[in-house]
C-alpha positions as CSV (number, residue, x, y, z in Angstrom):
1,M,0.0,0.0,0.0
2,R,2.8,2.4,0.9
3,L,4.5,1.7,-2.5
4,F,1.2,2.5,-4.3
5,I,0.9,5.9,-2.4
6,V,4.5,6.8,-3.3
7,I,3.9,5.9,-7.0
8,F,0.6,7.8,-7.0
9,F,2.4,10.8,-5.5
10,L,5.2,10.7,-8.0
11,M,2.8,10.4,-10.9
12,S,0.8,13.3,-9.7
13,C,3.9,15.4,-9.3
14,I,5.1,14.5,-12.8
15,S,1.8,15.3,-14.4
16,S,1.4,18.6,-12.5
17,Y,5.0,19.6,-13.5
18,A,4.1,18.7,-17.1
19,Q,1.3,21.2,-17.2
20,F,3.9,24.0,-16.7
21,L,6.0,22.9,-19.6
22,P,5.3,25.0,-22.7
23,D,3.3,23.5,-25.6
24,N,5.9,23.9,-28.4
25,K,3.3,22.9,-31.0
26,S,1.5,26.3,-30.9
27,L,2.7,29.8,-30.6
28,N,2.6,30.8,-27.0
29,T,4.6,33.3,-24.9
30,Q,6.8,30.7,-23.2
31,S,7.7,28.8,-26.4
32,V,8.4,32.0,-28.5
33,D,10.4,33.4,-25.6
34,R,12.5,30.2,-25.6
35,W,12.8,30.4,-29.3
36,M,14.0,34.1,-29.2
37,K,16.6,33.3,-26.6
38,S,17.9,30.2,-28.4
39,A,17.6,31.2,-32.0
40,E,21.1,32.7,-32.3
41,A,22.7,29.7,-30.6
42,M,20.6,27.3,-32.7
43,A,21.4,29.1,-36.0
44,P,24.2,26.7,-37.1
45,V,21.9,23.7,-36.4
46,A,19.0,25.3,-38.2
47,E,21.2,26.0,-41.2
48,L,22.4,22.5,-41.3
49,M,18.8,21.1,-41.0
50,D,17.8,23.5,-43.8
51,S,20.6,22.1,-46.0
52,M,19.0,18.6,-45.9
53,L,16.1,19.9,-48.0
54,S,17.1,21.3,-51.3
55,S,13.8,22.0,-53.1
56,D,10.4,23.3,-52.3
57,E,9.0,19.9,-53.1
58,E,11.3,18.3,-50.5
59,I,10.3,20.9,-47.9
60,I,6.6,20.3,-48.5
61,K,7.1,16.6,-48.3
62,F,9.1,16.9,-45.1
63,D,6.7,19.2,-43.5
64,Q,3.9,16.7,-44.1
65,L,5.7,14.1,-42.1
66,S,4.7,13.5,-38.4
67,A,7.0,15.1,-35.8
68,L,8.4,11.6,-35.0
69,E,9.2,11.0,-38.7
70,Q,10.8,14.4,-39.0
71,D,12.9,13.9,-36.0
72,Q,14.1,10.5,-37.3
73,E,15.1,12.0,-40.7
74,I,16.8,14.9,-38.9
75,Q,18.7,12.5,-36.6
76,Q,19.8,10.4,-39.5
77,F,21.0,13.4,-41.5
78,L,22.8,15.0,-38.6
79,T,24.4,11.7,-37.7
80,E,25.7,11.4,-41.3
81,Q,27.1,14.9,-40.9
82,N,28.7,14.0,-37.5
83,Q,26.6,16.7,-35.9
84,W,23.8,14.8,-34.1
85,D,25.4,14.8,-30.6
86,F,26.2,18.5,-30.9
87,A,22.8,19.5,-32.2
88,N,20.8,17.3,-29.8
89,A,22.9,18.6,-26.8
90,L,22.4,22.2,-27.9
91,A,18.6,21.7,-28.3
92,K,18.3,20.1,-24.9
93,K,20.4,22.9,-23.3
94,W,17.8,25.4,-24.5
95,G,14.9,23.2,-23.4
96,W,13.8,21.8,-26.8
97,K,12.9,18.1,-26.9
98,S,14.8,17.8,-30.2
99,P,16.4,19.9,-32.9
100,G,13.3,19.1,-35.0
101,E,11.1,20.6,-32.3
102,F,13.1,23.9,-32.6
103,R,12.7,23.7,-36.4
104,R,9.0,23.1,-36.3
105,L,8.4,26.1,-34.0
106,S,10.7,28.2,-36.1
107,T,8.7,27.3,-39.2
108,K,5.4,28.0,-37.4
109,L,6.6,31.4,-36.2
110,G,8.1,32.3,-39.6
111,N,4.8,31.4,-41.4
112,A,2.8,33.4,-38.8
113,I,5.1,36.4,-39.4
114,A,4.7,36.1,-43.2
115,A,0.9,35.8,-42.8
116,Y,0.9,38.9,-40.5
117,F,2.8,40.9,-43.2
118,S,0.4,39.6,-45.9
119,K,-2.6,40.6,-43.8
120,K,-1.1,44.1,-43.3
121,D,-0.4,44.3,-47.1
122,M,-4.1,43.6,-47.7
123,E,-5.3,46.5,-45.5
124,G,-7.0,49.1,-47.6
125,L,-7.1,47.0,-50.8
126,N,-10.3,46.2,-52.6
127,E,-11.5,42.7,-53.0
128,D,-10.0,42.3,-56.5
129,Q,-6.6,43.4,-55.3
130,I,-6.8,41.1,-52.2
131,N,-7.6,38.2,-54.5
132,Q,-4.7,39.0,-56.7
133,L,-2.4,39.2,-53.7
134,K,-3.7,35.9,-52.3
135,A,-3.1,34.2,-55.7
136,K,0.6,35.1,-55.4
137,L,0.9,33.9,-51.8
138,D,2.3,30.5,-50.8
139,P,-0.7,28.3,-49.8
140,V,1.1,27.6,-46.5
141,I,0.9,31.2,-45.6
142,L,-2.7,31.4,-46.5
143,A,-3.4,28.4,-44.3
144,V,-1.8,30.0,-41.2
145,P,-4.5,30.0,-38.4
146,E,-5.8,33.4,-37.6
147,S,-4.8,32.8,-33.9
148,D,-1.2,32.7,-35.0
149,V,-1.5,36.0,-36.9
150,V,-3.2,37.5,-33.8
151,F,-0.3,36.2,-31.6
152,V,2.3,37.9,-33.8
153,Q,0.2,41.1,-33.8
154,Q,-0.2,41.0,-30.0
155,H,3.5,40.4,-29.5
156,E,4.9,42.6,-32.3
157,K,7.0,44.6,-29.9
158,Q,8.7,41.5,-28.4
159,L,9.2,40.0,-31.9
160,Q,10.2,43.3,-33.5
161,A,13.9,42.4,-34.2
162,Y,12.8,39.1,-35.8
163,I,10.0,40.7,-37.7
164,Q,12.4,43.3,-39.1
165,A,14.9,40.7,-40.1
166,Y,12.1,38.6,-41.7
167,G,10.8,41.6,-43.6
168,K,14.2,42.3,-45.3
């Protein structure tokens, strides 16, 4: 009985701790703050991961994989480049579960920033002009949830340096 109580206590502690960890699948203050703090340090890993995909078709195909499949492909690629241990240790140092998790949040944030700019570009345009602009946009940008665009808008000040760099 005592063992059961100890196990129950440990499980409840673990699950209550888990609720305080950021959800790195959506844009939220904690995850984006972690991303901003780690982006410079993670840049060499991000560049290396980007080099594994050489065409838009490869990027689309890769982005359609599950997180687990992406992580497996990233691990295989980085292992072949003799960079897995470095990349994984760096990701863990900054609180990411994997280099792939960092990449996924980076992509989500980048798409949200692009959608934010697109929405701003559409302000004051008539419906015809908006449709013409939408026809030129990447479907991924058009598919960004409104909640992500609103997040970027609400956190524009905190994201300003990244937004300015993205806009160049």
